NULONU-636335 format. One record per residue: residue in three letters; x, y, z of N, C-alpha, C in turn. Coordinates in steps of 0.02 Angstrom, whole numbers, padded with zeros to 5 digits, always signed. Each point is the difference from the previous one (the first is absolute). Layout:
% residues N
AlaXYZXYZXYZ
...
This chain:
% residues 357
Met-00245+00179-01015+00039-00028+00056+00075+00009-00013
Ala+00036+00023+00051+00072+00010-00007+00035-00067-00009
Glu+00056+00001-00036+00039-00061-00010+00025-00026+00067
Pro-00012-00065+00016+00021-00026+00065+00076-00002+00006
Ile+00025+00023+00056+00071-00007+00014+00012-00057+00049
Ile-00051-00015+00042+00002-00058+00045-00066-00038-00007
Glu+00006-00066-00007-00059-00044-00003+00008-00055+00052
Val-00046-00003+00046+00001-00050+00054-00054-00052-00015
Ser+00019-00064+00000-00046-00053-00018+00001-00056+00052
Asp-00058-00013+00031-00010-00055+00047+00055-00002+00053
Leu+00015+00057+00029+00055+00006+00049-00021-00031+00067
Val+00044-00043+00026-00014-00037+00062+00060+00005+00047
Lys-00013+00012+00064+00052-00003+00051-00028-00034+00062
His+00025-00061+00014-00020-00038+00059+00061-00007+00046
Tyr-00011+00013+00065+00053-00009+00049-00014-00065+00039
Pro+00045-00049-00002-00014-00064+00033-00003+00006+00076
Leu-00046-00038+00030-00005-00007+00072+00029-00067+00019
Thr+00048+00000+00047+00034-00062+00018-00009-00015+00074
Arg+00011-00063+00017-00005-00022+00070+00061-00044+00015
Gly+00024+00004+00062+00058-00039+00021+00062+00042+00004
Val+00051-00027+00035+00063+00035+00010+00055-00033-00042
Leu+00013-00065+00012+00052-00034-00037-00024-00020-00070
Phe-00060-00030-00003-00027-00022-00064-00062+00041-00015
Arg+00012+00054-00036-00054+00047-00014-00045-00028-00055
Lys-00065+00001+00014-00049-00027-00047-00050+00055-00019
Gln-00011+00007-00064-00048+00051-00022-00071-00024+00014
Val-00038+00043+00035-00068-00019+00020-00052+00046-00033
Gly+00022+00045-00041-00047+00046-00033+00038+00057-00031
Ala-00037+00052-00019+00032+00058-00032-00043+00061+00011
Val+00034+00058+00006-00034+00065+00001-00005+00023-00072
Arg-00061+00005-00025-00011+00018-00070-00006+00076-00005
Ala+00057+00033+00003+00001+00073+00001-00026+00030-00065
Val+00023-00027-00056-00023+00021-00066-00020-00063-00037
Asp-00060+00000-00030-00027-00064-00023-00033+00005-00068
Gly+00038+00025-00049-00025+00004-00068-00020+00070-00020
Val+00050+00045-00005-00012+00070-00016+00018+00014-00072
Asp-00044+00036-00035+00013+00020-00069-00013+00075-00008
Phe+00048+00035-00030-00010+00070-00018+00055+00022-00047
His-00009+00058-00029+00052+00029-00043+00009+00073+00018
Leu+00059+00026-00015+00016+00070+00011+00022+00031-00066
Gly-00036+00052-00021+00017+00032-00063+00056+00051+00008
Arg+00032+00017-00055+00053+00051+00001-00029+00067+00020
Gly+00033+00033+00048-00023+00065+00023-00062-00002+00042
Glu-00022-00059+00021-00062-00008+00037+00014-00010+00074
Thr-00048+00019+00042+00003-00015+00071-00057-00048+00017
Leu+00019-00059+00024-00049-00050+00021-00002-00002+00076
Gly-00059+00014+00028-00008-00003+00072-00026-00069+00021
Ile+00029-00028+00052-00023-00063+00028-00022+00012+00072
Val-00063-00015+00015-00028+00014+00066-00027-00064+00031
Gly-00009+00002+00066-00028-00057+00036+00018+00004+00073
Glu-00031-00044+00039+00013-00002+00072+00071-00023+00015
Ser+00024+00013+00060+00065-00025+00022-00001-00076-00002
Gly+00053-00029-00026+00005-00073-00004-00028-00030-00063
Cys-00023+00042-00048-00030-00029-00061+00052-00020-00052
Gly+00064+00018+00010+00053-00021-00046+00029+00056-00041
Lys-00020+00062+00013+00025+00057-00041+00076+00006+00003
Ser+00028+00001+00061+00072+00009+00007+00039-00059-00027
Thr-00028-00060+00004+00033-00059-00028+00005+00007-00076
Val-00052+00025-00031+00002+00013-00073+00055+00050-00016
Ala+00004+00053+00041+00052+00051-00012+00070-00029+00004
Lys+00011-00042+00050+00067-00031+00008+00017-00046-00058
Met-00050-00034-00027+00014-00044-00057+00014+00040-00063
Leu-00032+00058-00007+00013+00042-00059+00072+00024-00004
Val+00032+00010+00059+00070+00023+00000+00047-00057+00018
Asn-00026-00061+00000+00041-00060+00012+00030-00004+00070
Leu-00032+00032+00049+00020-00011+00069-00028-00066+00026
Glu-00053-00024-00033-00029-00065+00014-00007-00037-00067
Arg+00014-00065+00001-00009-00041-00060-00069-00032+00003
Pro-00039+00005-00054-00067-00030+00000+00002-00076+00002
Thr-00052-00028+00029-00008-00073+00000-00019-00024-00069
Ala-00041+00039-00035-00021-00017-00068-00021+00065-00035
Gly-00010-00006-00065-00022+00058-00039+00058+00037-00032
Ser-00016+00054-00034+00052+00037-00037-00009+00075+00009
Ile+00056+00036-00004+00002+00073-00001+00041+00019-00061
Arg-00033+00027-00051+00034+00016-00062+00014+00075-00004
Tyr+00063+00017-00007+00022+00069-00009+00024+00007-00072
Lys-00036+00040-00039+00013+00008-00071+00002-00069-00035
Gly-00045-00044+00021-00007-00065-00032+00043-00055+00028
Glu+00047+00016+00045+00046-00050+00027-00020-00017+00071
Asp-00005-00065+00014-00019-00024+00067+00058+00009+00048
Ile-00006+00049+00045+00056+00016+00045+00005-00048+00058
Thr-00050-00042+00010+00003-00049+00055+00051-00055-00015
Arg+00020-00006-00063+00048-00052-00019+00072+00027-00007
Leu+00009+00065+00013+00065+00031-00010+00044-00007+00062
Ser+00064+00005-00010+00049+00001+00055+00062+00035-00025
Gly+00046+00015+00047+00064+00029-00019-00006+00068-00033
Arg+00038+00011-00052+00003+00065-00033-00067+00020-00032
Ala-00036-00050-00027-00064+00015-00032-00050+00027+00052
Leu-00001-00030+00059-00045+00023+00053+00022+00069+00025
Lys+00065+00011+00006+00027+00064+00022-00021+00056-00047
Ala+00000-00014-00065-00019+00051-00049-00074+00017+00006
Val-00042-00050+00013-00072+00013+00009-00012+00039+00063
Arg+00035-00017+00054-00010+00035+00063+00018+00074-00005
Arg+00045+00016-00044+00016+00071-00010-00061+00038-00026
Asn-00042-00033-00039-00057+00033-00032-00065-00006+00040
Ile+00000-00039+00053-00060-00007+00042+00022+00013+00072
Gln-00015+00058+00026+00022+00021+00066-00060+00005+00048
Met+00015+00000+00065-00052-00002+00050+00007+00058+00050
Val-00058+00027+00020-00003+00047+00056-00035-00037+00057
Phe+00034-00006+00057-00024-00042+00054-00050+00037+00045
Gln-00035-00040+00039-00055+00026+00041+00023+00044+00058
Asp+00050-00022+00036+00020+00033+00062+00064+00041-00010
Pro-00003+00066-00001+00060+00040-00010+00047-00001+00059
Tyr-00023-00027+00057+00042-00002+00060+00045-00061+00002
Thr-00020-00054-00033+00041-00061+00001+00032-00015-00068
Ser-00021+00034-00053+00027-00015-00067+00063+00040-00015
Leu+00019+00047+00044+00062+00038-00009+00050-00020+00053
Asn+00061-00014-00021+00053-00021+00047+00020+00060+00044
Pro-00008-00004+00066+00015+00057+00043+00075+00017+00004
Arg+00043-00046-00022+00072+00011+00003+00028+00032-00064
Met-00045+00010-00049+00022+00028-00064-00027+00071-00008
Thr+00039+00042-00033-00024+00068-00015-00050-00004-00058
Val-00037+00054-00008-00048+00003-00055+00035-00009-00067
Gly+00059+00029-00008+00037-00007-00062+00018-00073-00014
Asp+00021-00036+00053+00017-00071-00008-00061-00042-00016
Ile-00057+00016+00032-00062-00039-00011-00024+00007-00072
Ile-00004+00062-00024-00024+00012-00068+00051-00023-00051
Gly+00064+00005+00017+00053-00018-00048+00017-00073-00001
Glu-00026-00040+00048+00018-00071+00003-00019-00038-00064
Pro-00057+00015-00032-00014-00035-00064+00055+00008-00052
Tyr+00037+00056+00003+00054+00011-00048+00059-00046+00014
Asp+00007-00023+00062+00053-00048+00016-00017-00069-00029
Ile-00065-00016-00002-00022-00064-00027-00002+00001-00077
His-00017+00059-00027-00002+00009-00073+00046+00058-00019
Pro+00066-00010+00003+00047+00055-00012-00003+00027-00071
Glu-00028-00038-00047-00004+00024-00069-00049+00058-00007
Val-00044+00010+00049-00050+00052-00004+00030+00069+00012
Ala+00047+00004+00047+00029+00065+00018+00074-00008+00018
Pro+00044+00036-00033+00071-00002+00019+00010+00029+00069
Lys+00052-00023+00035+00010+00021+00070+00005+00075+00008
Gly+00032+00033-00046+00009+00072+00006-00065+00040-00007
Asp-00052-00032-00025-00062+00035-00013-00056-00017+00050
Arg+00015-00046+00047-00053-00026+00042-00027+00052+00050
Arg+00044+00040+00029-00022+00049+00049-00049+00049-00033
Arg+00016+00022-00060-00045+00046-00034-00068-00032-00014
Arg+00002-00063-00021-00063-00036-00015-00042-00007+00063
Val+00032-00016+00056-00038-00008+00063-00031+00066+00020
Gln+00037+00054-00007-00027+00066+00017-00058+00020-00047
Asp+00006-00019-00063-00055+00013-00047-00062-00038+00021
Leu+00008-00062+00023-00057-00040+00021-00032+00029+00063
Leu+00041+00024+00046-00027+00033+00059-00042+00060-00019
Asp+00024+00037-00048-00037+00059-00024-00066-00020-00033
Val+00002-00055-00038-00059-00024-00036-00056-00019+00049
Val+00018-00030+00057-00051-00022+00048-00016+00054+00052
Gly+00027+00060-00009-00019+00055+00043+00041+00008+00063
Leu+00061-00026+00001+00045+00008+00057+00060+00042-00019
Asp+00029+00034+00049+00059+00042-00012+00060-00044-00018
Pro+00032+00012-00058+00059-00040-00019+00055+00002+00052
Glu+00001+00052+00043+00052+00004+00051-00010-00051+00056
Tyr-00057-00036+00000-00014-00051+00051+00038-00065-00014
Ile+00041-00001-00050+00031-00061-00024+00042-00036+00053
Asn+00027+00038+00048+00043-00031+00052-00037-00013+00065
Arg-00065+00010+00001-00039-00013+00060-00018-00074+00005
Tyr-00023-00020+00061-00020-00069+00013-00076-00004+00006
Pro-00030-00060-00010-00073-00007+00000-00034+00027+00063
His+00032-00006+00059-00033+00022+00061-00010+00076+00003
Gln+00032+00036-00045-00007+00072-00002-00058+00024-00043
Phe-00041-00048-00025-00055+00016-00044-00066-00024+00029
Ser-00054+00033-00021-00068-00022+00019-00020-00060-00042
Gly-00058-00030+00017-00023-00058-00038-00012+00015-00073
Gly-00031+00057-00014-00013+00019-00070+00064+00012-00039
Gln+00049+00031+00033+00065+00012-00033+00036-00066-00013
Arg-00005-00046+00047+00033-00065-00010-00030-00037-00059
Gln-00067+00005-00007-00031-00034-00057+00021+00033-00066
Arg+00011+00065+00001+00027+00033-00060+00069-00026-00017
Ile+00040-00014+00051+00066-00030-00011-00007-00069-00031
Gly-00048-00039+00025-00013-00066-00029-00022+00004-00072
Ile-00039+00050-00017-00022+00010-00069+00060+00019-00044
Ala+00043+00044+00027+00060+00020-00038+00045-00061-00013
Arg+00007-00044+00049+00039-00061-00010-00031-00043-00055
Gly-00067-00005-00001-00033-00039-00051+00008+00028-00070
Leu+00010+00066-00005+00008+00033-00066+00072+00002-00024
Ala+00047-00018+00043+00071+00010-00015+00021-00033-00065
Leu-00025-00060-00015+00021-00037-00059-00043+00015-00061
Arg-00045+00049+00006-00047+00018-00053-00039-00062-00024
Pro-00036-00032+00046-00036-00061-00019-00060+00015-00043
Glu-00028-00051-00030-00061+00007-00040-00062-00014+00043
Val+00009-00040+00053-00056-00020+00042+00016+00014+00074
Ile-00047+00029+00035+00006+00010+00072-00055-00040+00034
Val+00018-00041+00050-00048-00036+00041-00002+00034+00068
Ala-00054+00032+00016-00007+00037+00063-00045-00039+00047
Asp+00029-00028+00053-00037-00042+00047-00024+00042+00059
Glu-00061+00024-00003-00030+00041+00053+00048+00056+00022
Pro+00022+00043-00046+00053+00048+00016-00020+00056+00047
Val-00065+00008+00014-00021+00054+00044-00036-00024+00063
Ser-00006-00066+00009-00040-00025+00056+00032+00015+00068
Ala+00066+00010+00002+00034+00014+00064+00007+00075+00013
Leu-00029+00042-00043+00008+00072+00006-00062+00034+00028
Asp+00010+00059+00029-00056+00040+00023-00045+00019-00059
Val-00065+00008+00013-00047+00016-00053+00020+00065-00036
Ser+00025+00049+00038+00019+00064-00030+00058-00007-00048
Val+00041-00052+00009+00058-00010-00043-00016-00046-00059
Gln-00051-00043+00008-00016-00048-00052-00015+00034-00067
Ala-00039+00054+00002-00018+00034-00063+00062+00027-00035
Gln+00048+00025+00038+00061+00027-00030+00039-00055-00037
Val+00006-00058+00032+00038-00055-00030-00037-00028-00060
Ile-00067-00006+00005-00039-00025-00056+00005+00046-00060
Asn-00005+00066+00012+00006+00048-00055+00069-00002-00031
Leu+00051-00010+00042+00069-00006-00025+00006-00061-00046
Met-00026-00057+00022+00005-00061-00041-00040+00008-00065
Asp-00056+00033+00003-00040+00011-00060+00038+00043-00050
Arg+00034+00052+00025+00039+00044-00044+00060-00037-00029
Leu+00035-00039+00041+00059-00036-00024-00019-00054-00050
Gln-00059-00031+00009-00022-00051-00047-00007+00029-00070
Arg-00026+00061-00005-00008+00033-00065+00067+00026-00025
Glu+00039+00029+00045+00064+00031-00020+00050-00051-00026
Phe+00003-00058+00034+00049-00052-00019-00031-00054-00045
Glu-00064+00009-00018-00036-00047-00043+00004-00071+00029
Leu-00017-00005+00063+00004-00064+00036-00065-00039-00007
Ser+00006-00066+00003-00057-00043+00011+00002-00018+00074
Cys-00057-00001+00033+00000-00006+00073-00053-00049+00024
Val+00019-00044+00046-00047-00042+00037-00004+00030+00070
Phe-00058+00027+00017-00009+00035+00063-00045-00041+00046
Ile+00028-00024+00055-00036-00044+00046-00020+00038+00062
Ala-00063-00006+00020-00025+00036+00058-00064-00031+00024
His-00021+00019+00060-00066-00020+00025-00047+00060+00006
Asp+00026+00059-00014-00041+00061+00003-00029+00013-00070
Leu-00066-00011-00006-00032+00005-00065+00002+00070-00030
Ser-00004+00052+00042+00002+00068-00025+00066+00016-00032
Ile+00055-00021+00030+00067+00012-00027+00008-00036-00067
Val-00022-00062-00003+00007-00039-00061-00038+00031-00057
Arg-00060+00026+00014-00038+00031-00054+00034+00062-00026
His+00033+00037+00044+00032+00063-00020+00058-00012-00048
Ile+00036-00055+00010+00063-00009-00037-00004-00052-00056
Ser-00052-00043+00000+00000-00058-00045-00041+00011-00063
Asp+00023-00032-00055-00038-00003-00062-00048-00060+00001
Arg+00025-00056+00025-00041-00060+00009+00010-00026+00071
Val-00049-00040+00022+00001-00025+00069-00016-00075+00000
Gly+00037-00038+00041-00015-00070+00012-00015-00009+00074
Val-00055-00034+00015-00021-00011+00070+00018-00072+00018
Met+00039-00009+00054+00021-00067+00022-00037-00022+00062
Tyr-00014-00065+00002-00029-00030+00060+00027-00070+00007
Leu+00033-00013+00056+00025-00066+00018+00041-00033-00056
Gly+00048+00039-00027+00048-00029-00047-00019+00004-00073
Arg-00060+00029-00015-00021+00004-00070-00028+00069-00015
Ile+00003+00019-00064-00033+00062-00022-00072-00017-00017
Val-00046+00036+00032-00071-00014-00009-00035+00049-00047
Glu+00030+00057-00013-00029+00048-00046+00054+00046-00026
Thr-00003+00017-00063+00049+00045-00029-00032+00043-00055
Gly+00021+00062-00003-00026+00046-00050+00031+00068+00007
Thr-00023+00049-00038+00024+00068+00008-00023+00028+00066
Asp+00030+00056+00021-00021+00029+00064-00074+00018+00001
Thr-00026+00025-00056-00070+00017-00004-00045-00062+00004
Glu+00019-00052-00035-00039-00062+00001-00004-00030+00070
Ile+00057+00000+00035+00001-00031+00067-00036+00043+00051
Tyr+00011+00064-00001-00026+00043+00053-00073+00022-00012
Glu-00021+00003-00064-00068+00021-00013-00046-00057-00021
His+00029-00056-00023-00040-00057-00020+00029-00065+00028
Pro+00010-00007+00066+00027-00062+00028-00050-00057-00011
Thr+00024-00059-00020-00045-00056-00012+00010-00058+00048
His+00060-00006+00029+00013-00055+00047-00023+00021+00070
Pro-00033-00044+00037-00024+00017+00067+00055+00025+00047
Tyr+00060-00028-00006+00054+00023+00044+00020+00071-00016
Thr+00004+00017-00064+00016+00069-00019-00053+00048+00024
Gln-00063-00019-00007-00055+00041+00023+00004+00011+00076
Ala+00019-00053+00036+00007+00006+00073+00057+00047+00019
Leu+00057-00007-00036+00057+00044+00014-00019+00073-00011
Leu-00032+00014-00056-00017+00070-00017-00052+00028+00048
Ser-00043-00043+00027-00050+00025+00047+00031+00022+00066
Ala+00062-00023+00013+00034+00017+00062+00043+00062-00005
Val+00007+00029-00061+00041+00059-00009-00035+00060+00032
Pro+00033+00037+00044-00031+00059+00032-00023+00051-00052
Val-00060+00028+00012-00028+00052-00045-00005+00065+00040
Pro+00033+00054-00022+00000+00062+00038-00067+00037-00002
Asp-00040-00012-00052-00065+00035-00007-00053-00035+00043
Pro-00027+00033+00053-00049-00032+00044-00062-00024-00037
Glu-00025+00039-00049-00060-00020-00037+00012-00063-00041
Ala+00058-00002-00034+00016-00059-00040+00009-00061+00045
Arg+00029+00011+00060+00011-00055+00047-00066-00030+00024
Glu-00051+00042+00010-00064-00024+00024-00035-00044-00051
His+00011+00012-00064-00035-00036-00052+00040-00061-00026
Arg+00058-00013+00030+00040-00056-00024-00008-00060+00045
Glu-00009-00059-00030-00006-00061+00039+00069-00025+00019
Arg+00010-00014+00063+00063-00030+00024-00009-00075+00002
Ile+00045-00036-00033-00003-00073-00002+00045-00028+00054
Ile-00028-00039+00045+00037-00029+00056+00010-00074-00013
Leu+00062-00020-00009+00014-00070-00013-00004-00041+00064
Ser-00027-00060-00006-00002-00046+00056+00062-00045-00001
Gly+00022-00021+00059+00057-00046+00003+00067+00033-00012
Asp+00052-00042+00001+00068+00024-00010+00027-00027-00066
Val+00056+00029-00022+00034-00025-00060+00026-00071+00015
Pro-00015-00048-00043+00024-00069+00011+00076-00003+00002
Ser+00027-00051+00032+00072-00008+00004+00028-00019-00068
Pro+00057+00029-00020+00031-00020-00064+00027-00071+00000
Thr-00002-00034+00058+00019-00071+00003-00060-00045-00012
Asn-00060+00028+00000-00061-00039-00008-00050+00041-00042
Ile+00013+00003-00065-00040+00040-00046-00068-00034-00012
Pro-00055+00037+00002-00065-00030-00016-00003-00027-00071
Ser-00042-00049-00012-00009-00026-00067-00038+00050-00043
Gly+00006-00007-00065-00036+00045-00045+00023+00071+00007
Cys-00048+00046+00007+00016+00071+00010+00025+00011+00071
Arg+00059+00027+00008+00029+00008+00066-00032+00056+00041
Phe-00042+00041-00032-00036+00052+00037-00069-00023+00024
Arg-00021-00060-00018-00069-00021+00012-00017-00005+00074
Thr+00049-00011+00044-00014-00007+00071-00021+00066+00033
Arg+00010+00055-00036-00018+00066+00027-00048+00038-00046
Cys-00022-00032-00053-00038+00034-00052-00075-00011+00010
Trp-00038+00055-00007-00073-00004+00007-00034-00027-00062
Lys+00037-00009-00055-00029-00027-00061+00016-00074-00009
Ala+00037-00030+00046+00025-00068-00009-00057-00050-00010
Arg+00010-00045-00049-00047-00054-00015+00040-00065-00003
Glu-00036-00055-00012+00033-00066-00002+00053-00002-00055
Arg-00013+00034-00055+00049+00001-00055+00066+00029+00021
Cys-00002+00049+00046+00062+00034+00021+00047-00048+00037
Ala-00027-00052+00033+00042-00048+00034+00029-00053-00047
Arg-00032-00008-00059+00022-00051-00047+00049+00026-00052
Glu-00012+00060-00025+00038+00025-00057+00041+00061+00018
Val+00062+00002-00024+00043+00059+00008-00020+00049-00055
Pro-00023+00061+00017-00020+00047-00051+00059+00026-00040
Ala-00008+00005-00065+00054+00026-00043+00001+00076+00003
Leu+00059+00029-00007+00006+00072-00004-00015+00022-00071
Ala-00063+00020-00012-00022+00016-00068-00056+00051+00004
Val-00017+00029-00057-00055+00048-00004-00066-00038+00011
Pro-00042+00021+00048-00064-00034+00011-00042-00001-00063
Ala-00039-00055-00009-00039-00009-00061-00049+00057-00012
Trp-00034+00024+00053-00049+00053-00010+00033+00066-00020
Phe+00065+00008+00020+00037+00060-00020+00016-00003-00074
Arg+00017-00061-00024+00019-00008-00070-00060+00013-00046
Thr-00060-00011+00025-00060+00007-00042-00035+00066+00010
Gly+00035+00051+00021-00031+00065+00006+00021+00039+00061
Gly+00058-00019+00029+00022+00034+00060+00032+00068-00014
Gly+00014+00014-00064+00028+00065-00016+00075+00003+00009
Pro+00027+00060-00001+00073+00009+00002+00032-00019+00066
Ala-00041-00012+00053+00028-00017+00066+00014-00075+00007
Ala-00009-00040-00052+00012-00072+00004+00073-00014+00017
His+00011-00043+00050+00067-00018+00021-00001-00067+00035
Asp+00060-00028+00014+00005-00068+00027-00018-00003+00073
Ser-00037-00054+00018-00021-00010+00069-00005-00075+00013
Ala+00030-00024+00055-00001-00072+00016-00058-00016+00047
Cys-00061+00003-00026-00060-00013+00040-00053-00031-00044
His-00032-00055+00023-00054-00032-00037-00062+00045-00004
Phe-00008+00044+00049-00060+00041+00003+00019+00074+00003
Ala+00049+00019-00041+00023+00069-00002-00057+00047-00019
Ala-00002+00057+00033-00052+00050-00015+00030+00069+00007
Asp-00022+00046-00043+00025+00068+00000-00020+00035+00064
Gly+00050+00026+00037-00014+00035+00062-00002+00075-00008
Ser-00018+00025-00059-00002+00072-00012-00048+00034+00048
Ile+00019+00059+00023-00043+00039+00044-00060+00025-00038
Gly-00060-00015+00027-00061+00027-00028-00034-00044-00051
Arg+00029-00058-00018-00036-00045-00045+00022-00071+00013
Ser-00045-00047-00016+00015-00070+00009+00006-00034-00067
Ala+00039-00053-00001+00008-00039-00061-00036-00067+00009
Pro-00008-00040-00054-00035-00063+00006+00029-00045+00053
Gly-00042-00024+00044+00022-00047+00052+00033+00032+00059
Gln+00002+00066+00004+00036+00032+00055-00037-00009+00066
Val+00037-00014+00052-00027-00005+00068+00028+00057+00040
Val-00042+00043+00029+00023+00056+00040-00011-00019+00073
Pro+00054-00015+00039-00008-00022+00069-00019+00057+00046
Leu-00035-00016+00053-00016+00049+00050+00051-00002+00056
Glu+00005+00054+00038+00048+00005+00055-00010-00060+00048
Gly+00053-00038+00011-00003-00055+00047-00026-00064-00029
His-00020-00002-00066-00028-00060-00029+00040-00027-00059
Gly+00058+00027-00011+00040-00025-00054+00073+00009+00016
Gly+00038+00008-00050+00072+00004+00011+00028+00067-00018
Gly+00058+00017+00028+00041+00060-00010+00053+00000+00053
Pro+00059+00024-00010+00053-00005+00048-00016+00039+00063
Gly+00002-00032+00055-00016+00035+00062+00051-00012+00053
């Protein structure tokens, strides 16, 4: 295992719900993130996947201190950055940069490309002397595959894919150690997504970056990630290497997600069971007791309503599950490998169980 550069422990973010105009009274809370644990190794790419609204972007914002957590800790090189402020926080922010989701709204339309990419040097002037900034910006444009002569152009003169390359160049300007990419290709055409993903993959190796890559497209995450964490309703429900998650999913929600991934091979598609989930995702203001996935799970039992499942290696995996053993937050976790069943596995039929529909 690579040495952790970021360690997240019991991370919580609740947004209060209030009522009244003059005398505002808190009547509840939106539990956007509700106890998340993970680590990021040096030089590693961690993919975080899940449905819209599961808390992925909120986690990303807390990692770069755009949001302050309600509870929990985020340790960067052993130091809890949630407690920092002033110069200490500014120094950490230099080393943890973000690539935003929407390239159309994350770039200031009144600024030139040179000003956008060079703005981090105004905040951290020690990184680049003024006389050297133009050259550095042009070098960054070249690194992300854009003509350095575009330095005086404005964002509206670029396509969506080119704008996201500009956003990536801005994120690299301070030579950070960690990049947090919040769904960086979701707003792009499919034909452009592969180009941007391959660019980020190359830059991650070239600059020796550690990366948290957030997305809802499982195919993209598998292509770029070393490890994967699956989120559902504010918590991580399964985590492991890309092979463990994609070839040996053990949590019912992960199995349902993977069953919904389009398969180009007609023969393989005919032999694959599609899991159709019943019901809707519960409201983050009214989380179910016990396992929060139980209201849509075909394996749910009385125990699931009483006990919150721990994110740990299932017992049957520990006693002979082989090299695919990994953490799963399910009382009745079962290996979802194609072509074989594990102890206690339930294989749902079309229309009789769960899967995202």
